[in-house]
Rosetta silent file (secondary structure, phi, psi, omega in degrees, C-alpha in Angstrom):
SEQUENCE: XXXXXXXXXXXXXXXXXXXXXXXXXXXXXXXXXXXXXXXXXXXXXXXXXXXXXXXXXXXXXXXXXXXXXXXXXXXXXXXXXXXXXXXXX
SCORE:     score description
SCORE:     0.000 S_00000001
   1 L     0.000  -42.571  179.706   23.605   76.090   69.314 S_00000001
   2 H   -63.431  -43.872 -179.974   21.621   75.633   66.097 S_00000001
   3 H   -62.888  -40.205  178.183   23.505   72.455   65.227 S_00000001
   4 H   -62.850  -42.457  178.891   22.901   71.062   68.705 S_00000001
   5 H   -63.616  -40.479  179.032   19.184   71.796   68.435 S_00000001
   6 H   -67.033  -38.446  178.152   19.041   70.058   65.036 S_00000001
   7 H   -64.617  -40.238  177.221   20.884   67.016   66.383 S_00000001
   8 H   -65.201  -40.471  178.372   18.414   66.743   69.282 S_00000001
   9 H   -63.820  -43.538  178.520   15.518   67.097   66.851 S_00000001
  10 H   -62.065  -41.390  179.065   17.003   64.378   64.608 S_00000001
  11 H   -62.912  -41.139  177.662   17.434   62.070   67.615 S_00000001
  12 H   -62.977  -43.909 -179.493   13.795   62.609   68.597 S_00000001
  13 H   -65.198  -38.946  179.502   12.645   61.901   65.031 S_00000001
  14 H   -63.277  -23.661  179.427   14.760   58.733   64.850 S_00000001
  15 L   -84.523   -3.321  179.141   12.883   57.402   67.874 S_00000001
  16 L   -83.704  148.039 -178.923    9.529   57.703   66.077 S_00000001
  17 L   -83.260  127.160 -178.080    7.923   54.624   64.555 S_00000001
  18 H   -60.765  -39.704 -179.080    7.741   54.684   60.753 S_00000001
  19 H   -62.168  -42.155  178.336    4.406   52.843   60.683 S_00000001
  20 H   -65.449  -41.109  178.701    2.834   55.409   63.004 S_00000001
  21 H   -64.417  -42.668 -178.479    4.268   58.250   60.951 S_00000001
  22 H   -62.362  -32.659  178.673    3.050   56.705   57.708 S_00000001
  23 H   -66.335  -19.582  178.621   -0.471   56.537   59.084 S_00000001
  24 L   -94.942   -5.578 -173.200   -0.354   60.336   59.366 S_00000001
  25 H   -56.686  -50.539 -178.917    1.011   60.905   55.859 S_00000001
  26 H   -60.430  -42.051 -178.759   -2.368   61.490   54.138 S_00000001
  27 H   -57.814  -48.004 -176.500   -3.548   63.850   56.861 S_00000001
  28 H   -79.125  -24.907  174.193   -0.550   66.149   56.527 S_00000001
  29 H   -64.491  -45.099  179.307   -0.437   65.861   52.749 S_00000001
  30 H   -64.138  -42.329  178.686   -4.004   67.205   52.597 S_00000001
  31 H   -62.557  -40.013 -178.786   -3.204   69.997   55.041 S_00000001
  32 H   -67.517  -39.200 -178.399   -0.140   70.940   53.015 S_00000001
  33 H   -68.507  -24.537  178.225   -2.058   70.955   49.731 S_00000001
  34 L   -92.986   81.320 -175.496   -4.628   73.392   51.182 S_00000001
  35 L   -54.674  138.189  177.576   -2.394   76.441   51.295 S_00000001
  36 L  -149.099  157.539 -178.696   -3.033   78.828   54.114 S_00000001
  37 L   -94.432   22.531 -176.349   -0.973   81.643   55.592 S_00000001
  38 L   -95.206  162.918  175.525   -1.170   80.219   59.088 S_00000001
  39 H   -64.652  -32.789  179.051    1.474   78.760   61.350 S_00000001
  40 H   -63.452  -39.061  177.752   -0.510   75.498   61.344 S_00000001
  41 H   -64.347  -44.101  178.876   -0.070   75.187   57.567 S_00000001
  42 H   -59.625  -42.624  178.105    3.673   75.765   57.941 S_00000001
  43 H   -64.399  -39.695  179.023    3.852   73.092   60.620 S_00000001
  44 H   -60.940  -40.098  178.584    1.899   70.680   58.416 S_00000001
  45 H   -63.682  -46.262  179.678    4.453   71.148   55.622 S_00000001
  46 H   -62.479  -44.652 -179.987    7.350   70.483   58.002 S_00000001
  47 H   -62.552  -43.093  179.025    5.614   67.421   59.475 S_00000001
  48 H   -57.692  -44.196 -178.704    4.855   66.071   55.990 S_00000001
  49 H   -75.367  -27.414  172.921    8.516   66.319   55.013 S_00000001
  50 H   -64.815  -45.332  178.197    9.683   64.828   58.293 S_00000001
  51 H   -58.826  -46.497  179.581    7.476   61.810   57.609 S_00000001
  52 H   -64.746  -37.389 -179.158    8.895   61.539   54.093 S_00000001
  53 H   -66.268  -37.336  177.288   12.468   61.930   55.321 S_00000001
  54 H   -66.461  -41.802  178.842   12.043   59.047   57.773 S_00000001
  55 H   -63.012  -44.384  179.366   10.566   56.885   55.022 S_00000001
  56 H   -65.452  -43.866  178.761   13.419   57.737   52.628 S_00000001
  57 H   -58.544  -45.030  179.960   16.037   57.177   55.336 S_00000001
  58 H   -66.749  -36.761  177.701   14.592   53.745   56.111 S_00000001
  59 H   -64.071  -47.529  178.793   14.420   52.843   52.420 S_00000001
  60 H   -61.766  -43.570  179.300   18.084   53.795   51.885 S_00000001
  61 H   -59.376  -50.043 -178.071   19.069   51.945   55.065 S_00000001
  62 H   -64.052  -39.835  177.613   17.218   48.767   54.046 S_00000001
  63 H   -61.018  -43.159 -179.258   18.629   48.848   50.500 S_00000001
  64 H   -68.407  -38.400  176.667   22.164   49.101   51.859 S_00000001
  65 H   -63.108  -43.762  177.533   21.609   46.291   54.361 S_00000001
  66 H   -59.474  -44.521  179.880   20.286   44.073   51.547 S_00000001
  67 H   -63.350  -38.563  177.547   23.313   44.874   49.402 S_00000001
  68 H   -63.927  -42.023  179.074   25.665   44.023   52.273 S_00000001
  69 H   -65.654  -38.750  179.197   23.923   40.690   52.787 S_00000001
  70 H   -63.331  -40.310  179.821   24.095   39.915   49.071 S_00000001
  71 H   -65.653  -39.894 -178.279   27.840   40.558   49.060 S_00000001
  72 H   -79.337  -23.822 -175.803   28.403   38.316   52.081 S_00000001
  73 H   -92.823   -0.756 -179.339   26.034   35.569   50.945 S_00000001
  74 L   -64.238  125.690  178.725   27.560   35.018   47.510 S_00000001
  75 L   -70.003  140.426  177.784   28.584   31.392   47.277 S_00000001
  76 L   -80.647  136.775 -179.024   32.208   30.930   46.452 S_00000001
  77 L   -78.057  136.049  177.667   32.798   29.041   43.253 S_00000001
  78 L   -67.661  151.768  179.336   34.806   25.874   43.654 S_00000001
  79 L   -63.474  147.525 -177.919   38.132   25.868   41.847 S_00000001
  80 L   -82.096  100.268  175.623   37.957   24.483   38.343 S_00000001
  81 L  -107.134 -177.577  170.921   39.607   21.080   38.572 S_00000001
  82 L   -70.052  138.829  178.532   39.162   18.011   36.511 S_00000001
  83 L   -65.013  151.015  179.506   35.731   16.583   37.219 S_00000001
  84 L   -86.299   57.599 -179.789   35.615   13.499   39.418 S_00000001
  85 L  -121.340  149.409  175.913   34.109   11.379   36.680 S_00000001
  86 L  -113.817  141.665  175.893   35.363    8.171   35.067 S_00000001
  87 L   -84.582  122.525 -179.477   34.840    7.249   31.479 S_00000001
  88 L  -116.453  128.814  179.238   33.213    3.813   31.266 S_00000001
  89 L  -113.900    0.000    0.000   33.047    1.937   27.980 S_00000001
């Protein structure tokens, strides 16, 4: 049951827009830095780390996509034959 709940939560988070989340980053960072013993402070900490986890996930994803493209886009070197040049004297 716990795993199912976490998977649903992850699916919901994956549907959130990174740009929108990033716009909230400062707000929740400030709330987190102002320690309080309230449930709201605890939620702010969780939200702050959710925002960071989405940012990190997207960074890792983009880095891997770039690396895949680099591997596929490498030009193949032509075989080393004699050059097609003539010596003219």
